[in-house]
C-alpha positions in Angstrom: -15.5 -20.1 -3.7 -13.6 -17.0 -2.9 -12.7 -15.7 0.4 -11.4 -12.1 1.6 -9.0 -12.2 4.8 -8.6 -8.9 6.0 -6.6 -7.8 9.2 -8.3 -5.6 11.8 -6.9 -2.5 12.7 -3.6 -3.8 10.9 -1.1 -1.1 12.0 -2.4 -1.0 15.5 -2.6 -4.7 15.5 1.3 -5.1 14.8 1.7 -2.7 17.7 -0.2 -4.6 19.9 1.4 -7.9 19.1 4.5 -7.0 20.6 3.3 -4.7 23.5 0.1 -6.5 25.1 -0.2 -3.3 27.2 -1.8 -1.6 24.3 -4.3 -3.8 24.0 -8.2 -2.4 24.3 -6.3 1.1 24.6 -7.0 3.5 21.6 -4.0 3.8 19.0 -3.4 6.1 16.3 -0.6 5.8 13.7 1.0 8.9 12.0 1.9 9.3 8.3 5.4 9.8 7.3 7.2 12.6 8.9 4.6 12.3 12.0 2.2 14.3 9.8 -1.4 13.1 10.3 -3.3 10.2 11.3 -3.4 7.4 8.6 -4.9 4.5 10.8 -7.1 4.1 13.8 -7.8 1.5 16.4 -11.6 0.9 17.2 -11.1 2.3 20.4 -9.5 5.6 18.7 -12.7 5.9 16.3 -15.0 5.5 19.2 -13.3 8.7 20.2 -14.4 10.6 17.5 -10.5 11.0 16.5 -10.7 12.0 12.4 -8.7 10.0 9.9 -6.1 12.5 8.5 -6.0 14.8 11.3 -2.9 16.5 11.7 -1.3 15.8 15.1 0.0 19.2 16.1 -3.8 20.1 16.1 -4.8 17.1 17.8 -1.9 16.7 20.1 -4.2 17.7 23.4 -6.9 15.9 22.1 -4.9 12.6 22.1 -3.3 13.1 25.3 -6.7 14.3 27.1 -8.3 11.0 25.7 -4.9 8.5 26.3 -4.7 8.1 22.8 -1.2 6.1 22.4 0.2 7.7 19.3 3.1 6.1 17.0 5.2 6.8 14.0 4.6 4.4 11.0 6.9 1.5 11.5 6.8 0.3 7.9 9.6 -2.3 8.3 7.8 -4.1 11.1 4.3 -3.9 9.4 5.8 -4.9 5.9 7.3 -8.0 7.6 4.1 -8.7 9.5 2.0 -8.4 6.4 4.1 -11.0 4.7 3.9 -13.5 7.3 0.2 -13.3 7.5 0.1 -14.0 3.4 2.8 -16.7 3.9 0.3 -18.4 6.3 -2.7 -18.0 3.8 -0.7 -19.7 1.3 -0.9 -22.9 3.2 -4.7 -23.0 2.9 -5.0 -22.5 -0.9 -2.1 -21.7 -3.1 -4.2 -19.5 -5.2 -3.8 -16.0 -3.0 -3.8 -12.6 -4.5 -2.2 -9.9 -2.2 -4.6 -7.0 -2.4 -2.9 -4.6 0.0 -0.7 -4.9 2.9 -3.5 -6.0 5.3 -5.9 -7.7 2.8 -6.0 -10.8 0.4 -8.2 -12.4 -1.9 -7.9 -16.3 -1.8 -9.8 -18.7 -4.3 -10.9 -22.4 -3.2 -10.6 -24.7 -6.1 -11.6 -28.2 -5.8 -12.8 -27.6 -2.0 -16.6 -28.3 -2.9 -17.1 -30.7 0.0 -15.3 -28.6 2.7 -17.3 -26.9 5.7 -16.2 -23.2 4.6 -17.3 -22.0 7.8 -15.1 -24.2 9.7 -12.1 -23.6 7.2 -12.4 -19.9 7.7 -12.2 -20.3 11.3 -9.0 -22.6 11.0 -7.7 -19.5 8.9 -8.3 -17.0 11.5 -7.3 -19.0 14.4 -3.8 -20.1 12.8 -3.0 -16.4 11.9 -4.3 -15.0 15.2 -1.8 -18.1 16.8 1.1 -17.4 14.9 1.4 -13.6 14.3 -1.1 -12.0 17.0 -3.1 -10.4 14.3 -6.7 -10.6 14.4 -8.7 -11.0 11.3 -12.4 -11.2 9.6 -12.9 -13.8 7.1 -15.8 -13.4 4.3 -16.4 -16.1 1.9 -18.6 -16.3 -1.1 -18.9 -17.5 -4.6 -17.0 -14.4 -6.1 -14.7 -11.7 -5.1 -17.2 -8.9 -4.9 -19.7 -10.9 -2.8 -16.5 -12.2 -0.4 -15.9 -8.5 0.2 -19.6 -8.1 1.2 -19.2 -11.0 3.5 -16.1 -9.7 4.9 -18.0 -6.3 6.0 -20.9 -8.6 7.9 -18.1 -10.5 9.7 -16.4 -7.2 10.7 -19.6 -5.4 11.6 -21.1 -8.3 13.7 -18.1 -9.9 15.4 -20.1 -11.7 18.1 -22.7 -13.3 16.1 -20.4 -14.4 13.3 -17.3 -15.0 15.2 -15.6 -13.3 12.9 -16.2 -15.4 9.8 -19.2 -15.1 7.6 -20.0 -17.2 4.5 -22.6 -16.4 1.9 -23.5 -19.7 0.6 -27.3 -19.3 -0.6 -29.1 -16.9 -2.7 -31.1 -16.1 0.5 -28.3 -14.8 2.3 -26.8 -13.1 -0.9 -30.1 -10.9 -1.1 -30.3 -10.2 2.5 -26.5 -9.0 2.5 -27.2 -7.2 -0.8 -30.0 -5.1 0.8 -27.8 -4.5 3.8 -24.9 -3.0 2.4 -25.2 0.6 1.3 -24.1 1.6 -2.3 -21.4 3.6 -1.4 -19.7 0.8 0.6 -19.6 -1.6 -2.2 -16.2 -2.5 -3.3 -15.8 -0.8 -6.8 -18.2 1.7 -6.8 -16.5 5.3 -6.2 -18.3 8.5 -5.4 -18.8 9.4 -9.5 -20.3 6.0 -10.1 -22.6 6.5 -7.0 -24.0 9.9 -8.3 -25.0 8.6 -11.3 -26.5 5.4 -9.7 -28.4 7.5 -7.2 -30.0 9.1 -10.0 -31.5 5.8 -10.7 -32.7 5.7 -7.4 -30.1 3.2 -6.3 -29.3 3.2 -2.4 -28.2 -0.2 -1.9 -26.2 -3.3 -3.4 -29.4 -4.8 -4.0 -30.7 -2.1 -6.2 -27.6 -2.0 -8.3 -28.0 -5.6 -9.5 -31.8 -5.0 -10.0 -30.8 -2.8 -12.8 -31.3 -4.4 -16.4 -27.9 -5.9 -17.8 -28.5 -3.7 -21.1 -28.8 -0.5 -19.1 -25.4 -1.2 -17.3 -23.7 -2.1 -20.4 -25.1 0.9 -22.4 -24.4 3.4 -19.5 -21.3 2.1 -18.1 -18.0 0.2 -18.8 -17.5 -3.4 -19.2 -16.0 -3.4 -15.6 -19.1 -2.2 -14.0 -21.3 -4.9 -15.9 -18.8 -7.3 -14.2 -19.1 -6.0 -10.9 -22.8 -6.5 -11.2 -22.6 -9.9 -12.2 -20.3 -10.8 -9.2 -22.7 -9.4 -6.8 -25.4 -11.7 -8.7 -23.2 -14.6 -7.8 -21.8 -14.9 -11.3 -17.9 -14.6 -10.9 -16.7 -12.4 -13.8 -13.8 -10.9 -11.5 -10.8 -13.3 -11.0 -7.8 -13.2 -9.1 -5.2 -10.8 -10.3 -1.9 -12.2 -11.7 1.3 -10.5 -10.2 1.8 -8.2 -13.0 5.2 -6.0 -13.8 4.5 -2.2 -12.8 4.4 -0.1 -15.6 6.1 2.9 -13.7 8.0 3.1 -10.5 7.9 6.2 -8.0 10.1 7.3 -5.3 8.4 10.3 -3.8 9.1 11.7 -0.2 8.7 14.9 2.2 11.9 15.9 3.5 12.3 16.1 7.7 12.7 19.7 7.0 12.5 22.5 4.4 15.8 22.6 2.3 16.8 25.9 0.3 20.1 24.6 -0.6 20.9 22.5 -3.6 23.5 20.3 -1.9 20.9 18.5 0.3 18.3 18.5 -2.4 20.8 16.8 -4.6 21.5 14.0 -2.2 17.9 13.3 -1.8 17.2 13.2 -5.4 20.1 10.8 -5.7 18.9 8.7 -2.9 15.3 8.4 -4.6 16.7 7.7 -7.9 19.1 5.0 -6.6 15.8 3.4 -4.7 13.9 3.3 -8.3 16.8 1.8 -10.0 17.0 -0.8 -7.5 13.2 -1.6 -7.9 13.8 -1.8 -11.8 16.3 -4.4 -11.2 14.3 -6.5 -8.7 11.3 -6.8 -11.4 13.8 -7.1 -14.3 13.1 -4.1 -16.0 14.7 -1.0 -17.7 13.4 2.7 -18.1 13.5 5.0 -20.8 12.0 8.1 -19.0 13.1 9.8 -15.9 10.6 12.3 -14.2 12.0 14.5 -11.6 9.6 16.7 -9.5 10.7 19.4 -6.7 8.0 21.3 -4.6 7.9 23.7 -1.9 5.4 23.6 1.3 2.1 24.2 -0.1 0.8 24.7 3.5 2.8 27.5 4.3 1.0 30.2 2.2 3.2 33.0 3.6 6.5 31.7 1.7 7.0 32.0 -1.8 5.7 28.7 -3.6 7.5 26.9 -6.4 6.7 23.5 -8.0 8.4 22.4 -11.0 9.3 18.9 -12.7 11.6 17.9 -15.7 11.3 15.1 -18.1 14.6 13.0 -19.3 14.5 10.8 -22.3 17.3 8.3 -22.4 18.6 7.4 -25.7 19.0 3.5 -24.4 17.0 1.7 -21.6 18.8 1.5 -18.2 18.4 -0.2 -14.7 21.9 1.7 -13.6 21.8 3.5 -10.2 24.8 5.6 -11.9 22.8 6.8 -15.0 19.4 7.2 -13.2 21.1 8.9 -10.4 23.2 11.2 -12.4 20.4 12.1 -14.8 18.1 13.1 -12.0 20.5 15.1 -10.1 21.2 17.1 -13.2 17.7 17.4 -13.8 16.9 18.9 -10.3 19.8 21.4 -10.6 18.2 22.8 -13.4 14.6 23.2 -12.0 15.9 24.1 -8.5 15.1 27.8 -7.8 17.1 30.0 -5.0 15.6 31.1 -1.9 12.7 28.6 -2.2 12.2 26.4 1.0 11.4 23.1 -0.6 9.4 20.4 1.1 9.1 17.5 -1.0 10.8 15.6 -4.2 10.4 12.6 -6.2 11.7 10.4 -8.9 9.6 8.5 -11.5 10.9 6.3 -14.0 8.5 5.1 -16.7 9.0 3.6 -20.4 9.5 0.3 -18.7 10.8 -2.6 -20.9 12.3 -5.9 -19.7 16.0 -5.7 -19.1 16.5 -9.2 -21.1 14.6 -8.4 -24.2 14.8 -4.7 -25.5 15.8 -2.7 -28.7 19.3 -1.6 -28.8 20.3 1.9 -30.3 22.7 2.0 -32.9 25.0 4.7 -31.6 24.6 4.7 -28.0 24.5 2.0 -25.1 24.9 1.6 -21.7 28.5 1.1 -20.1 28.8 -2.7 -20.0 30.8 -2.6 -16.5 27.4 -1.3 -15.0 25.7 -4.2 -14.9 28.1 -6.5 -12.9 28.5 -3.4 -10.5 25.0 -3.1 -10.0 24.7 -6.8 -9.3 27.6 -6.5 -6.9 26.0 -3.7 -4.8 22.7 -5.5 -4.9 24.1 -8.6 -3.2 26.1 -6.8 -0.7 23.1 -4.6 0.2 20.8 -7.7 0.3 23.5 -9.8 2.5 23.8 -7.0 5.1 20.5 -5.3 5.0 21.3 -1.9 5.7 22.4 -0.5 2.3 26.2 0.0 3.0 27.2 0.3 -0.6 25.9 3.9 -1.6 26.6 6.3 -4.6 29.2 8.7 -3.6 26.6 11.6 -3.9 24.4 10.0 -1.2 24.3 10.4 2.5 26.2 7.3 4.2 24.1 8.2 7.4 20.8 8.1 6.3 18.2 6.9 3.4 15.0 8.8 4.0 15.8 10.5 7.3 11.9 10.9 8.0 10.7 12.5 11.5 9.9 9.7 13.5 9.9 10.6 17.4 7.4 8.0 18.4 8.7 5.0 16.4 8.2 1.7 18.0 11.1 -1.1 17.7 11.5 -2.9 14.7 10.8 -6.4 16.5 11.0 -8.6 13.5 13.5 -6.8 11.2 16.2 -5.5 13.4 18.4 -7.7 15.7 18.9 -5.0 18.3 15.1 -4.7 18.6 14.5 -8.4 19.3 12.3 -8.8 22.3 15.0 -10.0 25.2 13.4 -12.5 28.0 15.2 -12.7 30.9 
């Protein structure tokens, strides 16, 4: 059996966990630089606040409806997510973290368990230990556990937040209830093709013949169909090494001077290098992109990029940062107001096992230096050690005018009880 554990209104729930005054009140969470709405509580959804709403256009609406608006507090959300996933590992060792607020778990050797009761135990422990409400869907396959979770979320009073598909009768009833567009793994293009076959629900999809699905779609769609039939074909994913690593950000303000842009690019490149070292990889390719604010049509627009191929793989912040800064210097255009930039590293190979270049290689002093920097930054957790061309007083410097305290990740923001 599989279960999908999904945190309800996760970002809003994280805010509520440390500020009980927010309970039952509409909440909206904004994107980077306080741009647009990326998460809403059920109360905010009921008020018809749209997802992706630019806050400068909906500010008056939020005030009129007493919607509490917050900047994204990613350190808090990431830490709370980690706590939830750690609790799940107490119930089974087979956990696949699917996103920041949901995870698949597999129950091997749990044949004699009461899954309804076990799901309630999971839900209650997460709520008690973190304050985060969840819904749990349990079924014989991953795809069906997604369906079960939707039912638990849609009918909280009837299901108590936990629903188990443990019979063919329940499976068929659930598939007839779920619309095709709500099925996990069926995107818009696939929906259009299936609509031509008269498919409106998940049940219509599984009624198609295996032969027709294999002939007209890929093996992935066939596996999804079998999963919905109750035959497990989609297994838990193992943690895989990333094939590319990117750090892209919008600036707090538009920049038209090269010095500010070079500093930002250096910081983004250093972040990529740190991620490379963390997963034990080195890169062969660096991709740098720089773009103006496309929303300001009255201004001259410019978007450019540059690819750098390295003669040898590296995870050194000095090399990656230096090459990225050099690249952005070449693509920078004077008098353009730039709003966004990014650095992507690709062509990844294991740092411990890669082909060497006959005539060129990385400075051997870089490895111990990077190791020392990572150790110091991990110890003090504030990135005290940076490259000389980075601003010592900022990392991203996003606009976060509505940021809540980092209750669990900053000693100065811990709740004080007097």
